[in-house]
N, C-alpha and C positions, 0 to 999 in steps of 0.2 A: 382583612378589617373584618369584622363580624359584623350581620345585619347590622343586628342592635346598636353599632355603633355608629355606622353609617346616617340611620336614621338620624339615633341622638347626634352628632356633627353636625345636618342641616338643620336640626331648629335649635340649635344653643350656641353661646358662647362662649365651647370650652375651654377659651385662653381667661376670660372672663374669672368664667365657672374656677379653674385651676387655680387663679390667683386667688379666687375668695377662699380655696379648702384649704392652698399653703399659709396663707396667715392669718384665719380665723380659726380655723378646724372644720372638721365634721358636725359636731354637733351643731358649729351655731349656722352651719348652710343651709341646714337641715331647718335648723327652727325657721329662718330665713325663706326656706320652701311655703313651709309652713304658715306662716304670716299672708305670703301672696297668696297660697288655698283658698283660708278664706276671704281675704280681702276678692280678691279673684270675681267671688259667689255675689259678692253685693253690686261690682264694674257690671259687675254682664245684665242681673236686674235690671241694675239707672239706664243701664243700652239698652235690654228689652225694652221699660217703660219712656222712653227716648225717643226709640220706631214707635213706637205703640201711641204715644200722646201727636206726635208726625213733628216731634220737638227741635229743629236743627240743633237750636244749641244747645241745648244737651247733650244732646246726640253726640257732638265735639267736645264738649267739657270730660261729660266718660268717660270715652276713646280716649283721651290724652290723658286720665288719671292711670285708664289702665294701658297704656301704651308707656308711659314711667315706669308704673308694678313692673309690665312684663321687660322693662330692660334693666331692672334692678337685680332679678334673677335669671337677665343672661339671654331670653330666649329673644335672640333675633329675626327668627321668621315671623313671630308673631308679631312682634313690636315693627313689622317693616310692615306689616297686610293694615295693624290700627294705626303707622300712620298716617294710610292711601283716607284706614277709611274715616278719619279724625278728619280728613277735610271731602269729604266726595260729598257731592252734590246729586245724589240718588235720590230718588222718590221711595215714598213713604214701601212701596214695593219692595220696590229692590231696596230700601236698608233691611227687610225681613229676609232676605236670598243671603244678603253682606253679612246680619246676624245668627245665621247657620251655618256658615262660610267662619263665621271669630267663633264661639262651641268644640267648632269642630279643629279649627287650630288650636284652641287652647287645652283642648282635651289629647293631643297629639304632640305638644309640647307639653303638657305634664309627666307623657307616659315615657316622651326623652331624656326629662328631668331627674325621675324619677327611676332610669333605668342607669343612667350616668351614676347616677348619689350610691346608689348599692355597688355598683363593679366598681366605687375605691374602699 
């Protein structure tokens, strides 16, 4: 197994994604991922605003939305992080660190998804 495959495997629910690929086809899976990429920019901006405004309810709401979106495209590691963040009682300063971690994990998961899809 290549390093890329191992990386994809730790970030992605390969079984779910393979099911999508088998039943919907590659073009639809590519569209799903494209839509995710568009939406995630909005979610991250909303989560960032919630952190800046020190609004726990908005933080929770937007983490919840992104959590659902990440699950729908099989990003299991990102989904797990968002589950934790959604109910985090962290301070505003701590949430800034968590936001950085979230952005990095989203980048890694997106890269893993692109890598996985390119291999199909």
